[in-house]
ChimeraX commands (.cxc) that place a marker at each C-alpha (Angstrom):
marker #1 position -20.18,27.02,-6.37 radius 0.5
marker #1 position -17.23,26.63,-4.03 radius 0.5
marker #1 position -14.67,23.85,-3.68 radius 0.5
marker #1 position -12.25,22.93,-0.92 radius 0.5
marker #1 position -9.87,20.01,-0.45 radius 0.5
marker #1 position -7.64,18.90,2.36 radius 0.5
marker #1 position -5.82,15.79,3.48 radius 0.5
marker #1 position -5.00,14.12,6.76 radius 0.5
marker #1 position -3.14,11.00,7.79 radius 0.5
marker #1 position -4.22,8.03,9.85 radius 0.5
marker #1 position -1.67,5.97,11.74 radius 0.5
marker #1 position -2.89,2.40,11.95 radius 0.5
marker #1 position -1.77,-0.37,14.28 radius 0.5
marker #1 position -2.47,-3.10,11.75 radius 0.5
marker #1 position -5.69,-4.74,10.61 radius 0.5
marker #1 position -8.91,-3.17,11.81 radius 0.5
marker #1 position -11.18,-0.18,11.45 radius 0.5
marker #1 position -10.22,3.34,12.48 radius 0.5
marker #1 position -12.94,5.99,12.71 radius 0.5
marker #1 position -12.15,9.14,10.72 radius 0.5
marker #1 position -15.55,10.85,10.96 radius 0.5
marker #1 position -14.29,13.71,13.15 radius 0.5
marker #1 position -11.37,14.43,10.82 radius 0.5
marker #1 position -13.73,14.50,7.83 radius 0.5
marker #1 position -16.13,16.80,9.70 radius 0.5
marker #1 position -13.22,19.15,10.44 radius 0.5
marker #1 position -12.50,19.48,6.72 radius 0.5
marker #1 position -16.18,20.20,6.01 radius 0.5
marker #1 position -16.22,22.91,8.71 radius 0.5
marker #1 position -13.02,24.47,7.36 radius 0.5
marker #1 position -14.49,24.54,3.84 radius 0.5
marker #1 position -17.29,26.93,4.83 radius 0.5
marker #1 position -19.60,24.98,2.52 radius 0.5
marker #1 position -23.14,24.70,3.91 radius 0.5
marker #1 position -24.83,22.60,1.21 radius 0.5
marker #1 position -23.10,20.17,-1.14 radius 0.5
marker #1 position -21.16,16.92,-1.09 radius 0.5
marker #1 position -18.00,15.67,0.54 radius 0.5
marker #1 position -15.94,12.99,-1.16 radius 0.5
marker #1 position -13.58,11.09,1.14 radius 0.5
marker #1 position -10.81,9.17,-0.67 radius 0.5
marker #1 position -8.00,6.97,0.65 radius 0.5
marker #1 position -4.83,6.97,-1.48 radius 0.5
marker #1 position -3.84,3.33,-1.06 radius 0.5
marker #1 position -4.58,-0.11,-2.53 radius 0.5
marker #1 position -4.39,-2.19,0.66 radius 0.5
marker #1 position -6.90,-0.34,2.83 radius 0.5
marker #1 position -10.35,1.06,2.15 radius 0.5
marker #1 position -13.14,3.25,3.47 radius 0.5
marker #1 position -16.51,2.12,4.77 radius 0.5
marker #1 position -19.50,3.82,6.29 radius 0.5
marker #1 position -20.44,1.54,9.14 radius 0.5
marker #1 position -22.08,1.22,12.55 radius 0.5
marker #1 position -20.22,3.43,15.03 radius 0.5
marker #1 position -22.21,2.89,18.24 radius 0.5
marker #1 position -21.42,-0.74,19.09 radius 0.5
marker #1 position -17.81,-1.88,18.50 radius 0.5
marker #1 position -18.96,-5.51,18.28 radius 0.5
marker #1 position -20.40,-4.75,14.82 radius 0.5
marker #1 position -16.89,-3.91,13.61 radius 0.5
marker #1 position -15.51,-7.04,15.33 radius 0.5
marker #1 position -17.97,-9.07,13.25 radius 0.5
marker #1 position -16.97,-7.16,10.09 radius 0.5
marker #1 position -13.29,-7.96,10.69 radius 0.5
marker #1 position -14.03,-11.65,11.31 radius 0.5
marker #1 position -16.22,-11.84,8.20 radius 0.5
marker #1 position -13.46,-10.45,5.96 radius 0.5
marker #1 position -10.89,-12.79,7.53 radius 0.5
marker #1 position -13.14,-15.72,6.53 radius 0.5
marker #1 position -14.09,-14.26,3.15 radius 0.5
marker #1 position -10.51,-13.53,2.04 radius 0.5
marker #1 position -8.14,-15.67,4.13 radius 0.5
marker #1 position -4.41,-15.08,4.26 radius 0.5
marker #1 position -1.69,-17.67,3.64 radius 0.5
marker #1 position -3.51,-19.27,0.71 radius 0.5
marker #1 position -1.16,-21.15,-1.65 radius 0.5
marker #1 position -3.05,-19.96,-4.77 radius 0.5
marker #1 position -2.06,-16.29,-4.28 radius 0.5
marker #1 position 0.78,-15.28,-6.60 radius 0.5
marker #1 position 1.11,-11.62,-5.53 radius 0.5
marker #1 position 2.87,-12.12,-2.17 radius 0.5
marker #1 position 5.90,-9.83,-2.58 radius 0.5
marker #1 position 5.13,-7.99,0.68 radius 0.5
marker #1 position 3.96,-11.04,2.61 radius 0.5
marker #1 position 1.04,-13.41,2.91 radius 0.5
marker #1 position -1.37,-10.55,3.66 radius 0.5
marker #1 position -0.40,-8.68,0.44 radius 0.5
marker #1 position -2.91,-10.06,-2.06 radius 0.5
marker #1 position -5.70,-10.54,0.51 radius 0.5
marker #1 position -5.40,-6.84,1.43 radius 0.5
marker #1 position -5.86,-5.83,-2.21 radius 0.5
marker #1 position -8.87,-8.13,-2.62 radius 0.5
marker #1 position -10.48,-6.78,0.56 radius 0.5
marker #1 position -9.98,-3.26,-0.77 radius 0.5
marker #1 position -11.57,-4.21,-4.10 radius 0.5
marker #1 position -14.60,-5.67,-2.27 radius 0.5
marker #1 position -15.14,-2.44,-0.35 radius 0.5
marker #1 position -14.32,1.08,-1.58 radius 0.5
marker #1 position -11.54,3.64,-1.72 radius 0.5
marker #1 position -14.01,6.53,-1.55 radius 0.5
marker #1 position -17.29,7.53,0.03 radius 0.5
marker #1 position -19.55,10.43,-0.95 radius 0.5
marker #1 position -21.63,12.03,1.80 radius 0.5
marker #1 position -24.10,14.92,1.46 radius 0.5
marker #1 position -23.29,18.12,3.33 radius 0.5
marker #1 position -26.35,19.74,4.91 radius 0.5
marker #1 position -26.20,22.82,7.14 radius 0.5
marker #1 position -22.40,22.67,7.07 radius 0.5
marker #1 position -22.21,19.09,8.43 radius 0.5
marker #1 position -21.90,15.59,7.03 radius 0.5
marker #1 position -25.43,14.19,6.71 radius 0.5
marker #1 position -24.60,10.80,8.23 radius 0.5
marker #1 position -27.28,8.72,9.91 radius 0.5
marker #1 position -27.55,8.38,13.67 radius 0.5
marker #1 position -25.33,5.30,13.97 radius 0.5
marker #1 position -23.10,5.89,10.94 radius 0.5
marker #1 position -19.40,6.67,11.00 radius 0.5
marker #1 position -16.70,6.82,8.35 radius 0.5
marker #1 position -13.92,4.29,8.93 radius 0.5
marker #1 position -10.57,3.61,7.38 radius 0.5
marker #1 position -10.48,-0.19,7.03 radius 0.5
marker #1 position -6.84,-1.31,7.31 radius 0.5
marker #1 position -6.26,-4.65,5.61 radius 0.5
marker #1 position -2.54,-5.11,6.35 radius 0.5
marker #1 position -1.23,-6.74,9.54 radius 0.5
marker #1 position 1.51,-4.19,10.22 radius 0.5
marker #1 position 1.20,-0.49,11.09 radius 0.5
marker #1 position 0.90,2.01,8.26 radius 0.5
marker #1 position 0.42,5.75,7.85 radius 0.5
marker #1 position -2.49,6.24,5.48 radius 0.5
marker #1 position -3.36,9.39,3.54 radius 0.5
marker #1 position -6.99,10.46,3.25 radius 0.5
marker #1 position -8.17,13.29,0.98 radius 0.5
marker #1 position -11.49,15.06,1.54 radius 0.5
marker #1 position -12.96,17.22,-1.22 radius 0.5
marker #1 position -16.01,19.37,-0.49 radius 0.5
marker #1 position -18.04,21.01,-3.25 radius 0.5
marker #1 position -21.15,23.12,-2.86 radius 0.5
marker #1 position -22.62,26.44,-1.78 radius 0.5
marker #1 position -21.37,28.51,1.15 radius 0.5
marker link #1:1,2 radius 0.2
marker link #1:2,3 radius 0.2
marker link #1:3,4 radius 0.2
marker link #1:4,5 radius 0.2
marker link #1:5,6 radius 0.2
marker link #1:6,7 radius 0.2
marker link #1:7,8 radius 0.2
marker link #1:8,9 radius 0.2
marker link #1:9,10 radius 0.2
marker link #1:10,11 radius 0.2
marker link #1:11,12 radius 0.2
marker link #1:12,13 radius 0.2
marker link #1:13,14 radius 0.2
marker link #1:14,15 radius 0.2
marker link #1:15,16 radius 0.2
marker link #1:16,17 radius 0.2
marker link #1:17,18 radius 0.2
marker link #1:18,19 radius 0.2
marker link #1:19,20 radius 0.2
marker link #1:20,21 radius 0.2
marker link #1:21,22 radius 0.2
marker link #1:22,23 radius 0.2
marker link #1:23,24 radius 0.2
marker link #1:24,25 radius 0.2
marker link #1:25,26 radius 0.2
marker link #1:26,27 radius 0.2
marker link #1:27,28 radius 0.2
marker link #1:28,29 radius 0.2
marker link #1:29,30 radius 0.2
marker link #1:30,31 radius 0.2
marker link #1:31,32 radius 0.2
marker link #1:32,33 radius 0.2
marker link #1:33,34 radius 0.2
marker link #1:34,35 radius 0.2
marker link #1:35,36 radius 0.2
marker link #1:36,37 radius 0.2
marker link #1:37,38 radius 0.2
marker link #1:38,39 radius 0.2
marker link #1:39,40 radius 0.2
marker link #1:40,41 radius 0.2
marker link #1:41,42 radius 0.2
marker link #1:42,43 radius 0.2
marker link #1:43,44 radius 0.2
marker link #1:44,45 radius 0.2
marker link #1:45,46 radius 0.2
marker link #1:46,47 radius 0.2
marker link #1:47,48 radius 0.2
marker link #1:48,49 radius 0.2
marker link #1:49,50 radius 0.2
marker link #1:50,51 radius 0.2
marker link #1:51,52 radius 0.2
marker link #1:52,53 radius 0.2
marker link #1:53,54 radius 0.2
marker link #1:54,55 radius 0.2
marker link #1:55,56 radius 0.2
marker link #1:56,57 radius 0.2
marker link #1:57,58 radius 0.2
marker link #1:58,59 radius 0.2
marker link #1:59,60 radius 0.2
marker link #1:60,61 radius 0.2
marker link #1:61,62 radius 0.2
marker link #1:62,63 radius 0.2
marker link #1:63,64 radius 0.2
marker link #1:64,65 radius 0.2
marker link #1:65,66 radius 0.2
marker link #1:66,67 radius 0.2
marker link #1:67,68 radius 0.2
marker link #1:68,69 radius 0.2
marker link #1:69,70 radius 0.2
marker link #1:70,71 radius 0.2
marker link #1:71,72 radius 0.2
marker link #1:72,73 radius 0.2
marker link #1:73,74 radius 0.2
marker link #1:74,75 radius 0.2
marker link #1:75,76 radius 0.2
marker link #1:76,77 radius 0.2
marker link #1:77,78 radius 0.2
marker link #1:78,79 radius 0.2
marker link #1:79,80 radius 0.2
marker link #1:80,81 radius 0.2
marker link #1:81,82 radius 0.2
marker link #1:82,83 radius 0.2
marker link #1:83,84 radius 0.2
marker link #1:84,85 radius 0.2
marker link #1:85,86 radius 0.2
marker link #1:86,87 radius 0.2
marker link #1:87,88 radius 0.2
marker link #1:88,89 radius 0.2
marker link #1:89,90 radius 0.2
marker link #1:90,91 radius 0.2
marker link #1:91,92 radius 0.2
marker link #1:92,93 radius 0.2
marker link #1:93,94 radius 0.2
marker link #1:94,95 radius 0.2
marker link #1:95,96 radius 0.2
marker link #1:96,97 radius 0.2
marker link #1:97,98 radius 0.2
marker link #1:98,99 radius 0.2
marker link #1:99,100 radius 0.2
marker link #1:100,101 radius 0.2
marker link #1:101,102 radius 0.2
marker link #1:102,103 radius 0.2
marker link #1:103,104 radius 0.2
marker link #1:104,105 radius 0.2
marker link #1:105,106 radius 0.2
marker link #1:106,107 radius 0.2
marker link #1:107,108 radius 0.2
marker link #1:108,109 radius 0.2
marker link #1:109,110 radius 0.2
marker link #1:110,111 radius 0.2
marker link #1:111,112 radius 0.2
marker link #1:112,113 radius 0.2
marker link #1:113,114 radius 0.2
marker link #1:114,115 radius 0.2
marker link #1:115,116 radius 0.2
marker link #1:116,117 radius 0.2
marker link #1:117,118 radius 0.2
marker link #1:118,119 radius 0.2
marker link #1:119,120 radius 0.2
marker link #1:120,121 radius 0.2
marker link #1:121,122 radius 0.2
marker link #1:122,123 radius 0.2
marker link #1:123,124 radius 0.2
marker link #1:124,125 radius 0.2
marker link #1:125,126 radius 0.2
marker link #1:126,127 radius 0.2
marker link #1:127,128 radius 0.2
marker link #1:128,129 radius 0.2
marker link #1:129,130 radius 0.2
marker link #1:130,131 radius 0.2
marker link #1:131,132 radius 0.2
marker link #1:132,133 radius 0.2
marker link #1:133,134 radius 0.2
marker link #1:134,135 radius 0.2
marker link #1:135,136 radius 0.2
marker link #1:136,137 radius 0.2
marker link #1:137,138 radius 0.2
marker link #1:138,139 radius 0.2
marker link #1:139,140 radius 0.2
view
């Protein structure tokens, strides 16, 4: 059994989804692991990770709009607003999604479906640099 871990950063331009599939694949290739699992983890509480449609950008546009309606900003009932009116909504959006994804590794590659990609889902309005850790465990 072998293990490998690496991290990379994602510079966001505010709210939206940023595909990180290629960066995750690069870590899997560097690991030399042919069969196993890759865990992708984002080290923040105001963004998340999702596996989502990567062929048609309009699917992500709909995802963004849905979350804007589901967890609106500028609501007077939010108490945690130290960093602005998008502070608490960003944490709630993160809690409704995930901070990690686990993907099988088969033949040295992520075993994602045809239209699947891994996305960092930025929930804050302003730009951030986000840290993503990928851990790969399995057989070489």
